All heavy atoms as TSV, in Angstrom:
chain	resi	resn	atom	element	x	y	z
A	1	MET	N	N	-76.273	170.935	52.890
A	1	MET	CA	C	-77.406	171.761	53.267
A	1	MET	C	C	-76.988	172.688	54.403
A	1	MET	O	O	-76.193	172.308	55.253
A	1	MET	CB	C	-78.568	170.906	53.762
A	1	MET	CG	C	-79.251	170.103	52.682
A	1	MET	SD	S	-80.867	169.401	53.132
A	1	MET	CE	C	-80.509	168.374	54.503
A	2	ASN	N	N	-77.569	173.853	54.412
A	2	ASN	CA	C	-77.322	174.759	55.529
A	2	ASN	C	C	-78.327	174.445	56.648
A	2	ASN	O	O	-79.165	173.552	56.511
A	2	ASN	CB	C	-77.399	176.228	55.070
A	2	ASN	CG	C	-78.773	176.618	54.565
A	2	ASN	OD1	O	-79.806	176.129	55.023
A	2	ASN	ND2	N	-78.806	177.521	53.590
A	3	LEU	N	N	-78.232	175.173	57.756
A	3	LEU	CA	C	-79.082	174.879	58.909
A	3	LEU	C	C	-80.559	175.076	58.588
A	3	LEU	O	O	-81.398	174.237	58.947
A	3	LEU	CB	C	-78.671	175.725	60.114
A	3	LEU	CG	C	-79.459	175.472	61.387
A	3	LEU	CD1	C	-79.388	174.007	61.811
A	3	LEU	CD2	C	-78.971	176.377	62.502
A	4	LYS	N	N	-80.901	176.133	57.901
A	4	LYS	CA	C	-82.302	176.398	57.569
A	4	LYS	C	C	-82.872	175.265	56.712
A	4	LYS	O	O	-83.981	174.788	56.962
A	4	LYS	CB	C	-82.422	177.737	56.832
A	4	LYS	CG	C	-83.842	178.139	56.526
A	4	LYS	CD	C	-83.906	179.510	55.878
A	4	LYS	CE	C	-85.332	179.892	55.551
A	4	LYS	NZ	N	-85.418	181.214	54.928
A	5	GLU	N	N	-82.120	174.815	55.732
A	5	GLU	CA	C	-82.560	173.717	54.860
A	5	GLU	C	C	-82.671	172.411	55.648
A	5	GLU	O	O	-83.593	171.625	55.430
A	5	GLU	CB	C	-81.588	173.541	53.694
A	5	GLU	CG	C	-81.586	174.709	52.729
A	5	GLU	CD	C	-80.405	174.684	51.764
A	5	GLU	OE1	O	-79.367	174.059	52.073
A	5	GLU	OE2	O	-80.516	175.322	50.707
A	6	THR	N	N	-81.732	172.191	56.566
A	6	THR	CA	C	-81.752	170.983	57.387
A	6	THR	C	C	-82.983	170.968	58.285
A	6	THR	O	O	-83.678	169.946	58.382
A	6	THR	CB	C	-80.475	170.900	58.245
A	6	THR	OG1	O	-79.336	170.874	57.372
A	6	THR	CG2	C	-80.479	169.660	59.125
A	7	GLN	N	N	-83.262	172.100	58.914
A	7	GLN	CA	C	-84.441	172.184	59.792
A	7	GLN	C	C	-85.723	171.942	58.993
A	7	GLN	O	O	-86.635	171.237	59.451
A	7	GLN	CB	C	-84.506	173.545	60.503
A	7	GLN	CG	C	-83.348	173.818	61.452
A	7	GLN	CD	C	-83.385	173.018	62.736
A	7	GLN	OE1	O	-83.559	171.810	62.739
A	7	GLN	NE2	N	-83.167	173.706	63.850
A	8	LYS	N	N	-85.806	172.488	57.792
A	8	LYS	CA	C	-86.977	172.301	56.939
A	8	LYS	C	C	-87.111	170.834	56.544
A	8	LYS	O	O	-88.209	170.270	56.581
A	8	LYS	CB	C	-86.869	173.191	55.692
A	8	LYS	CG	C	-88.038	173.083	54.751
A	8	LYS	CD	C	-89.319	173.621	55.350
A	8	LYS	CE	C	-90.425	173.636	54.319
A	8	LYS	NZ	N	-91.698	174.054	54.879
A	9	ALA	N	N	-85.989	170.189	56.168
A	9	ALA	CA	C	-86.020	168.780	55.778
A	9	ALA	C	C	-86.474	167.908	56.952
A	9	ALA	O	O	-87.279	166.983	56.777
A	9	ALA	CB	C	-84.648	168.336	55.286
A	10	LEU	N	N	-85.982	168.194	58.143
A	10	LEU	CA	C	-86.400	167.439	59.326
A	10	LEU	C	C	-87.892	167.611	59.579
A	10	LEU	O	O	-88.599	166.648	59.882
A	10	LEU	CB	C	-85.594	167.875	60.553
A	10	LEU	CG	C	-84.141	167.427	60.581
A	10	LEU	CD1	C	-83.383	168.168	61.688
A	10	LEU	CD2	C	-84.031	165.927	60.761
A	11	SER	N	N	-88.365	168.834	59.418
A	11	SER	CA	C	-89.785	169.114	59.609
A	11	SER	C	C	-90.639	168.371	58.578
A	11	SER	O	O	-91.651	167.761	58.927
A	11	SER	CB	C	-90.026	170.622	59.513
A	11	SER	OG	O	-91.398	170.910	59.628
A	12	LEU	N	N	-90.223	168.409	57.322
A	12	LEU	CA	C	-90.970	167.722	56.256
A	12	LEU	C	C	-90.988	166.210	56.472
A	12	LEU	O	O	-91.948	165.531	56.111
A	12	LEU	CB	C	-90.373	168.047	54.893
A	12	LEU	CG	C	-90.594	169.475	54.387
A	12	LEU	CD1	C	-89.790	169.733	53.124
A	12	LEU	CD2	C	-92.083	169.730	54.147
A	13	ALA	N	N	-89.915	165.682	57.069
A	13	ALA	CA	C	-89.820	164.249	57.354
A	13	ALA	C	C	-90.537	163.884	58.649
A	13	ALA	O	O	-90.487	162.727	59.086
A	13	ALA	CB	C	-88.358	163.828	57.425
A	14	GLU	N	N	-91.183	164.870	59.263
A	14	GLU	CA	C	-91.892	164.699	60.529
A	14	GLU	C	C	-90.960	164.228	61.644
A	14	GLU	O	O	-91.324	163.418	62.501
A	14	GLU	CB	C	-93.096	163.778	60.365
A	14	GLU	CG	C	-94.127	164.340	59.389
A	14	GLU	CD	C	-95.361	163.469	59.245
A	14	GLU	OE1	O	-95.485	162.446	59.942
A	14	GLU	OE2	O	-96.222	163.833	58.419
A	15	CYS	N	N	-89.734	164.761	61.616
A	15	CYS	CA	C	-88.742	164.501	62.661
A	15	CYS	C	C	-88.559	165.771	63.482
A	15	CYS	O	O	-88.912	166.858	63.045
A	15	CYS	CB	C	-87.398	164.120	62.030
A	15	CYS	SG	S	-87.442	162.579	61.116
A	16	SER	N	N	-88.013	165.609	64.659
A	16	SER	CA	C	-87.741	166.777	65.499
A	16	SER	C	C	-86.664	167.638	64.865
A	16	SER	O	O	-85.681	167.121	64.330
A	16	SER	CB	C	-87.254	166.331	66.880
A	16	SER	OG	O	-88.243	165.596	67.532
A	17	GLU	N	N	-86.868	168.950	64.919
A	17	GLU	CA	C	-85.832	169.869	64.463
A	17	GLU	C	C	-84.706	169.872	65.490
A	17	GLU	O	O	-84.874	169.421	66.623
A	17	GLU	CB	C	-86.404	171.272	64.288
A	17	GLU	CG	C	-87.390	171.370	63.139
A	17	GLU	CD	C	-87.870	172.784	62.888
A	17	GLU	OE1	O	-87.353	173.730	63.505
A	17	GLU	OE2	O	-88.796	172.941	62.065
A	18	LEU	N	N	-83.541	170.360	65.090
A	18	LEU	CA	C	-82.399	170.461	65.989
A	18	LEU	C	C	-82.611	171.611	66.967
A	18	LEU	O	O	-83.035	172.698	66.565
A	18	LEU	CB	C	-81.118	170.675	65.189
A	18	LEU	CG	C	-80.753	169.559	64.213
A	18	LEU	CD1	C	-79.595	169.986	63.321
A	18	LEU	CD2	C	-80.408	168.293	64.965
A	19	HIS	N	N	-82.318	171.356	68.243
A	19	HIS	CA	C	-82.495	172.366	69.277
A	19	HIS	C	C	-81.140	172.677	69.910
A	19	HIS	O	O	-80.481	171.781	70.435
A	19	HIS	CB	C	-83.477	171.880	70.346
A	19	HIS	CG	C	-84.850	171.663	69.812
A	19	HIS	ND1	N	-85.721	172.698	69.585
A	19	HIS	CD2	C	-85.488	170.533	69.427
A	19	HIS	CE1	C	-86.854	172.216	69.087
A	19	HIS	NE2	N	-86.736	170.902	68.981
A	20	PRO	N	N	-80.722	173.944	69.894
A	20	PRO	CA	C	-79.393	174.303	70.395
A	20	PRO	C	C	-79.170	174.060	71.881
A	20	PRO	O	O	-78.036	174.006	72.321
A	20	PRO	CB	C	-79.260	175.787	70.054
A	20	PRO	CG	C	-80.621	176.264	69.736
A	20	PRO	CD	C	-81.432	175.074	69.335
A	21	LYS	N	N	-80.231	173.854	72.663
A	21	LYS	CA	C	-80.056	173.589	74.094
A	21	LYS	C	C	-79.782	172.115	74.382
A	21	LYS	O	O	-79.419	171.760	75.494
A	21	LYS	CB	C	-81.273	174.074	74.878
A	21	LYS	CG	C	-81.370	175.586	74.912
A	21	LYS	CD	C	-82.457	176.057	75.834
A	21	LYS	CE	C	-82.448	177.583	75.887
A	21	LYS	NZ	N	-83.391	178.098	76.869
A	22	ILE	N	N	-79.950	171.256	73.384
A	22	ILE	CA	C	-79.632	169.836	73.517
A	22	ILE	C	C	-78.193	169.664	73.041
A	22	ILE	O	O	-77.873	169.981	71.891
A	22	ILE	CB	C	-80.600	168.964	72.691
A	22	ILE	CG1	C	-82.037	169.168	73.187
A	22	ILE	CG2	C	-80.183	167.496	72.734
A	22	ILE	CD1	C	-83.093	168.516	72.328
A	23	PRO	N	N	-77.288	169.181	73.904
A	23	PRO	CA	C	-75.865	169.150	73.551
A	23	PRO	C	C	-75.535	168.492	72.206
A	23	PRO	O	O	-74.765	169.051	71.425
A	23	PRO	CB	C	-75.222	168.392	74.716
A	23	PRO	CG	C	-76.127	168.687	75.871
A	23	PRO	CD	C	-77.507	168.717	75.282
A	24	ALA	N	N	-76.099	167.326	71.934
A	24	ALA	CA	C	-75.798	166.665	70.650
A	24	ALA	C	C	-76.308	167.506	69.480
A	24	ALA	O	O	-75.620	167.663	68.465
A	24	ALA	CB	C	-76.400	165.268	70.610
A	25	ASP	N	N	-77.507	168.061	69.620
A	25	ASP	CA	C	-78.055	168.907	68.557
A	25	ASP	C	C	-77.198	170.153	68.356
A	25	ASP	O	O	-76.941	170.563	67.216
A	25	ASP	CB	C	-79.487	169.336	68.885
A	25	ASP	CG	C	-80.509	168.220	68.725
A	25	ASP	OD1	O	-80.111	167.067	68.435
A	25	ASP	OD2	O	-81.708	168.495	68.897
A	26	ALA	N	N	-76.745	170.740	69.454
A	26	ALA	CA	C	-75.891	171.929	69.356
A	26	ALA	C	C	-74.610	171.592	68.595
A	26	ALA	O	O	-74.170	172.366	67.732
A	26	ALA	CB	C	-75.562	172.466	70.743
A	27	GLY	N	N	-74.030	170.432	68.891
A	27	GLY	CA	C	-72.830	170.008	68.174
A	27	GLY	C	C	-73.098	169.801	66.698
A	27	GLY	O	O	-72.286	170.179	65.842
A	28	ILE	N	N	-74.234	169.199	66.383
A	28	ILE	CA	C	-74.596	168.991	64.981
A	28	ILE	C	C	-74.802	170.335	64.283
A	28	ILE	O	O	-74.365	170.524	63.144
A	28	ILE	CB	C	-75.847	168.097	64.874
A	28	ILE	CG1	C	-75.515	166.696	65.384
A	28	ILE	CG2	C	-76.366	168.048	63.440
A	28	ILE	CD1	C	-76.724	165.812	65.614
A	29	ILE	N	N	-75.421	171.286	64.967
A	29	ILE	CA	C	-75.619	172.620	64.398
A	29	ILE	C	C	-74.269	173.271	64.086
A	29	ILE	O	O	-74.078	173.839	63.013
A	29	ILE	CB	C	-76.473	173.501	65.339
A	29	ILE	CG1	C	-77.910	172.982	65.364
A	29	ILE	CG2	C	-76.413	174.971	64.922
A	29	ILE	CD1	C	-78.777	173.595	66.458
A	30	VAL	N	N	-73.331	173.164	65.020
A	30	VAL	CA	C	-71.985	173.708	64.787
A	30	VAL	C	C	-71.372	173.054	63.558
A	30	VAL	O	O	-70.811	173.731	62.687
A	30	VAL	CB	C	-71.081	173.517	66.027
A	30	VAL	CG1	C	-69.632	173.830	65.698
A	30	VAL	CG2	C	-71.566	174.387	67.178
A	31	CYS	N	N	-71.490	171.741	63.471
A	31	CYS	CA	C	-70.914	171.027	62.323
A	31	CYS	C	C	-71.569	171.445	61.010
A	31	CYS	O	O	-70.886	171.599	59.996
A	31	CYS	CB	C	-71.038	169.525	62.527
A	31	CYS	SG	S	-69.916	168.889	63.790
A	32	ILE	N	N	-72.863	171.619	61.014
A	32	ILE	CA	C	-73.552	172.089	59.798
A	32	ILE	C	C	-73.009	173.450	59.409
A	32	ILE	O	O	-72.695	173.698	58.237
A	32	ILE	CB	C	-75.078	172.136	60.008
A	32	ILE	CG1	C	-75.642	170.715	60.119
A	32	ILE	CG2	C	-75.762	172.910	58.883
A	32	ILE	CD1	C	-77.076	170.646	60.596
A	33	ASN	N	N	-72.880	174.337	60.392
A	33	ASN	CA	C	-72.378	175.686	60.104
A	33	ASN	C	C	-70.923	175.681	59.656
A	33	ASN	O	O	-70.489	176.572	58.926
A	33	ASN	CB	C	-72.574	176.594	61.318
A	33	ASN	CG	C	-74.030	176.925	61.547
A	33	ASN	OD1	O	-74.848	176.928	60.625
A	33	ASN	ND2	N	-74.385	177.202	62.786
A	34	GLN	N	N	-70.156	174.651	60.080
A	34	GLN	CA	C	-68.757	174.528	59.672
A	34	GLN	C	C	-68.604	173.690	58.406
A	34	GLN	O	O	-67.495	173.377	58.002
A	34	GLN	CB	C	-67.923	173.909	60.802
A	34	GLN	CG	C	-67.772	174.814	61.982
A	34	GLN	CD	C	-66.924	174.178	63.092
A	34	GLN	OE1	O	-66.580	173.005	63.077
A	34	GLN	NE2	N	-66.599	174.996	64.080
A	35	LYS	N	N	-69.717	173.320	57.807
A	35	LYS	CA	C	-69.740	172.573	56.534
A	35	LYS	C	C	-69.148	171.168	56.634
A	35	LYS	O	O	-68.521	170.682	55.700
A	35	LYS	CB	C	-69.023	173.352	55.420
A	35	LYS	CG	C	-69.453	174.799	55.261
A	35	LYS	CD	C	-70.823	174.899	54.669
A	35	LYS	CE	C	-71.127	176.354	54.306
A	35	LYS	NZ	N	-72.371	176.826	54.764
A	36	CYS	N	N	-69.359	170.491	57.775
A	36	CYS	CA	C	-68.944	169.091	57.877
A	36	CYS	C	C	-69.687	168.305	56.802
A	36	CYS	O	O	-70.857	168.573	56.517
A	36	CYS	CB	C	-69.281	168.525	59.251
A	36	CYS	SG	S	-68.275	169.208	60.579
A	37	LYS	N	N	-69.013	167.332	56.227
A	37	LYS	CA	C	-69.573	166.638	55.070
A	37	LYS	C	C	-70.148	165.258	55.359
A	37	LYS	O	O	-70.828	164.687	54.519
A	37	LYS	CB	C	-68.508	166.498	53.969
A	37	LYS	CG	C	-67.973	167.822	53.466
A	37	LYS	CD	C	-69.039	168.598	52.749
A	37	LYS	CE	C	-68.512	169.914	52.226
A	37	LYS	NZ	N	-69.535	170.811	51.794
A	38	ASN	N	N	-69.849	164.690	56.534
A	38	ASN	CA	C	-70.354	163.343	56.792
A	38	ASN	C	C	-70.485	163.085	58.290
A	38	ASN	O	O	-70.021	163.855	59.122
A	38	ASN	CB	C	-69.464	162.298	56.117
A	38	ASN	CG	C	-68.031	162.377	56.567
A	38	ASN	OD1	O	-67.740	162.307	57.761
A	38	ASN	ND2	N	-67.106	162.546	55.624
A	39	VAL	N	N	-71.114	161.961	58.604
A	39	VAL	CA	C	-71.384	161.604	59.993
A	39	VAL	C	C	-70.084	161.379	60.769
A	39	VAL	O	O	-70.004	161.700	61.957
A	39	VAL	CB	C	-72.297	160.361	60.060
A	39	VAL	CG1	C	-72.455	159.865	61.481
A	39	VAL	CG2	C	-73.658	160.676	59.470
A	40	THR	N	N	-69.073	160.852	60.097
A	40	THR	CA	C	-67.796	160.622	60.775
A	40	THR	C	C	-67.217	161.932	61.303
A	40	THR	O	O	-66.752	161.990	62.449
A	40	THR	CB	C	-66.788	159.937	59.826
A	40	THR	OG1	O	-67.343	158.694	59.392
A	40	THR	CG2	C	-65.459	159.691	60.510
A	41	GLU	N	N	-67.248	162.978	60.508
A	41	GLU	CA	C	-66.752	164.285	60.962
A	41	GLU	C	C	-67.556	164.777	62.159
A	41	GLU	O	O	-66.996	165.321	63.109
A	41	GLU	CB	C	-66.833	165.313	59.834
A	41	GLU	CG	C	-65.839	165.124	58.722
A	41	GLU	CD	C	-65.959	166.210	57.659
A	41	GLU	OE1	O	-66.079	167.394	58.023
A	41	GLU	OE2	O	-65.938	165.858	56.474
A	42	ILE	N	N	-68.861	164.582	62.112
A	42	ILE	CA	C	-69.726	165.017	63.217
A	42	ILE	C	C	-69.409	164.202	64.472
A	42	ILE	O	O	-69.266	164.759	65.559
A	42	ILE	CB	C	-71.212	164.902	62.836
A	42	ILE	CG1	C	-71.530	165.868	61.684
A	42	ILE	CG2	C	-72.108	165.179	64.038
A	42	ILE	CD1	C	-72.898	165.673	61.063
A	43	ASN	N	N	-69.293	162.888	64.323
A	43	ASN	CA	C	-68.968	162.034	65.474
A	43	ASN	C	C	-67.638	162.427	66.103
A	43	ASN	O	O	-67.514	162.467	67.334
A	43	ASN	CB	C	-68.940	160.566	65.070
A	43	ASN	CG	C	-70.316	159.961	65.001
A	43	ASN	OD1	O	-71.259	160.460	65.594
A	43	ASN	ND2	N	-70.439	158.878	64.258
A	44	LEU	N	N	-66.633	162.715	65.286
A	44	LEU	CA	C	-65.329	163.136	65.809
A	44	LEU	C	C	-65.446	164.451	66.569
A	44	LEU	O	O	-64.869	164.622	67.645
A	44	LEU	CB	C	-64.308	163.258	64.680
A	44	LEU	CG	C	-63.858	161.945	64.053
A	44	LEU	CD1	C	-63.023	162.214	62.796
A	44	LEU	CD2	C	-63.087	161.112	65.052
A	45	PHE	N	N	-66.200	165.396	66.029
A	45	PHE	CA	C	-66.406	166.684	66.690
A	45	PHE	C	C	-67.109	166.480	68.033
A	45	PHE	O	O	-66.700	167.050	69.051
A	45	PHE	CB	C	-67.222	167.624	65.796
A	45	PHE	CG	C	-67.541	168.928	66.459
A	45	PHE	CD1	C	-66.634	169.975	66.439
A	45	PHE	CD2	C	-68.752	169.122	67.119
A	45	PHE	CE1	C	-66.921	171.188	67.058
A	45	PHE	CE2	C	-69.042	170.327	67.740
A	45	PHE	CZ	C	-68.126	171.358	67.719
A	46	LEU	N	N	-68.165	165.679	68.043
A	46	LEU	CA	C	-68.905	165.445	69.279
A	46	LEU	C	C	-68.019	164.772	70.322
A	46	LEU	O	O	-68.004	165.175	71.487
A	46	LEU	CB	C	-70.154	164.602	69.005
A	46	LEU	CG	C	-71.242	165.268	68.158
A	46	LEU	CD1	C	-72.359	164.271	67.854
A	46	LEU	CD2	C	-71.806	166.508	68.820
A	47	ALA	N	N	-67.268	163.749	69.912
A	47	ALA	CA	C	-66.386	163.039	70.840
A	47	ALA	C	C	-65.324	163.972	71.409
A	47	ALA	O	O	-65.037	163.943	72.620
A	47	ALA	CB	C	-65.723	161.854	70.141
A	48	LYS	N	N	-64.757	164.811	70.558
A	48	LYS	CA	C	-63.739	165.769	70.992
A	48	LYS	C	C	-64.290	166.723	72.051
A	48	LYS	O	O	-63.559	167.200	72.917
A	48	LYS	CB	C	-63.246	166.560	69.774
A	48	LYS	CG	C	-62.199	167.594	70.068
A	48	LYS	CD	C	-61.785	168.302	68.790
A	48	LYS	CE	C	-60.885	169.480	69.086
A	48	LYS	NZ	N	-60.540	170.218	67.867
A	49	ASN	N	N	-65.592	166.962	71.991
A	49	ASN	CA	C	-66.225	167.895	72.916
A	49	ASN	C	C	-67.016	167.197	74.025
A	49	ASN	O	O	-67.813	167.835	74.727
A	49	ASN	CB	C	-67.117	168.859	72.128
A	49	ASN	CG	C	-66.290	169.824	71.317
A	49	ASN	OD1	O	-65.759	170.786	71.861
A	49	ASN	ND2	N	-66.125	169.556	70.028
A	50	GLY	N	N	-66.805	165.890	74.162
A	50	GLY	CA	C	-67.411	165.150	75.267
A	50	GLY	C	C	-68.913	164.968	75.172
A	50	GLY	O	O	-69.579	164.847	76.197
A	51	VAL	N	N	-69.427	164.914	73.956
A	51	VAL	CA	C	-70.868	164.752	73.757
A	51	VAL	C	C	-71.124	163.403	73.082
A	51	VAL	O	O	-70.476	163.065	72.092
A	51	VAL	CB	C	-71.444	165.886	72.881
A	51	VAL	CG1	C	-72.921	165.689	72.628
A	51	VAL	CG2	C	-71.185	167.244	73.527
A	52	GLU	N	N	-72.067	162.628	73.626
A	52	GLU	CA	C	-72.405	161.339	73.028
A	52	GLU	C	C	-73.125	161.549	71.697
A	52	GLU	O	O	-74.038	162.360	71.589
A	52	GLU	CB	C	-73.291	160.541	73.979
A	52	GLU	CG	C	-73.576	159.143	73.478
A	52	GLU	CD	C	-74.367	158.330	74.474
A	52	GLU	OE1	O	-74.425	158.707	75.658
A	52	GLU	OE2	O	-74.943	157.321	74.052
A	53	SER	N	N	-72.713	160.803	70.704
A	53	SER	CA	C	-73.301	160.918	69.376
A	53	SER	C	C	-74.670	160.244	69.316
A	53	SER	O	O	-74.816	159.107	69.770
A	53	SER	CB	C	-72.388	160.286	68.332
A	53	SER	OG	O	-73.037	160.252	67.078
A	54	PRO	N	N	-75.639	160.894	68.713
A	54	PRO	CA	C	-76.942	160.232	68.515
A	54	PRO	C	C	-76.874	159.194	67.396
A	54	PRO	O	O	-77.803	158.445	67.189
A	54	PRO	CB	C	-77.881	161.386	68.145
A	54	PRO	CG	C	-76.984	162.399	67.528
A	54	PRO	CD	C	-75.663	162.277	68.249
A	55	PHE	N	N	-75.747	159.166	66.674
A	55	PHE	CA	C	-75.579	158.233	65.552
A	55	PHE	C	C	-74.926	156.931	65.977
A	55	PHE	O	O	-74.817	156.007	65.187
A	55	PHE	CB	C	-74.734	158.881	64.442
A	55	PHE	CG	C	-75.236	160.220	64.023
A	55	PHE	CD1	C	-74.496	161.354	64.249
A	55	PHE	CD2	C	-76.478	160.359	63.402
A	55	PHE	CE1	C	-74.954	162.599	63.862
A	55	PHE	CE2	C	-76.952	161.598	63.025
A	55	PHE	CZ	C	-76.195	162.725	63.252
A	56	SER	N	N	-74.453	156.854	67.217
A	56	SER	CA	C	-73.774	155.654	67.697
A	56	SER	C	C	-74.753	154.498	67.769
A	56	SER	O	O	-75.909	154.656	68.139
A	56	SER	CB	C	-73.168	155.886	69.076
A	56	SER	OG	O	-72.198	156.892	69.026
A	57	ILE	N	N	-74.244	153.326	67.423
A	57	ILE	CA	C	-75.069	152.117	67.487
A	57	ILE	C	C	-74.640	151.355	68.730
A	57	ILE	O	O	-73.480	151.025	68.916
A	57	ILE	CB	C	-74.857	151.251	66.232
A	57	ILE	CG1	C	-75.331	152.016	64.991
A	57	ILE	CG2	C	-75.612	149.934	66.364
A	57	ILE	CD1	C	-74.994	151.324	63.686
A	58	ASP	N	N	-75.600	151.091	69.582
A	58	ASP	CA	C	-75.337	150.354	70.821
A	58	ASP	C	C	-75.424	148.865	70.523
A	58	ASP	O	O	-76.445	148.369	70.061
A	58	ASP	CB	C	-76.356	150.752	71.896
A	58	ASP	CG	C	-76.029	150.182	73.253
A	58	ASP	OD1	O	-74.960	149.564	73.408
A	58	ASP	OD2	O	-76.863	150.357	74.162
A	59	ASP	N	N	-74.337	148.139	70.787
A	59	ASP	CA	C	-74.294	146.715	70.506
A	59	ASP	C	C	-75.006	145.870	71.555
A	59	ASP	O	O	-75.128	144.669	71.413
A	59	ASP	CB	C	-72.824	146.249	70.405
A	59	ASP	CG	C	-72.139	146.843	69.192
A	59	ASP	OD1	O	-72.802	147.112	68.187
A	59	ASP	OD2	O	-70.904	147.023	69.272
A	60	ALA	N	N	-75.450	146.484	72.627
A	60	ALA	CA	C	-76.071	145.716	73.720
A	60	ALA	C	C	-77.481	145.295	73.390
A	60	ALA	O	O	-78.183	145.735	72.612
A	60	ALA	CB	C	-76.085	146.545	74.997
């Protein structure tokens, strides 16, 4: 999905849309625009750029 489709899907699911001023969301937006295919690619991109992933599971 492209960014417009992703934002629409989030809205239809009654979830918050991605906001470019939120670092994790900005990273996800970049990944969508770069056609990342899975969460692992997004997590690697975020980690490389020093941003905590919203997909991480806290074991605590």
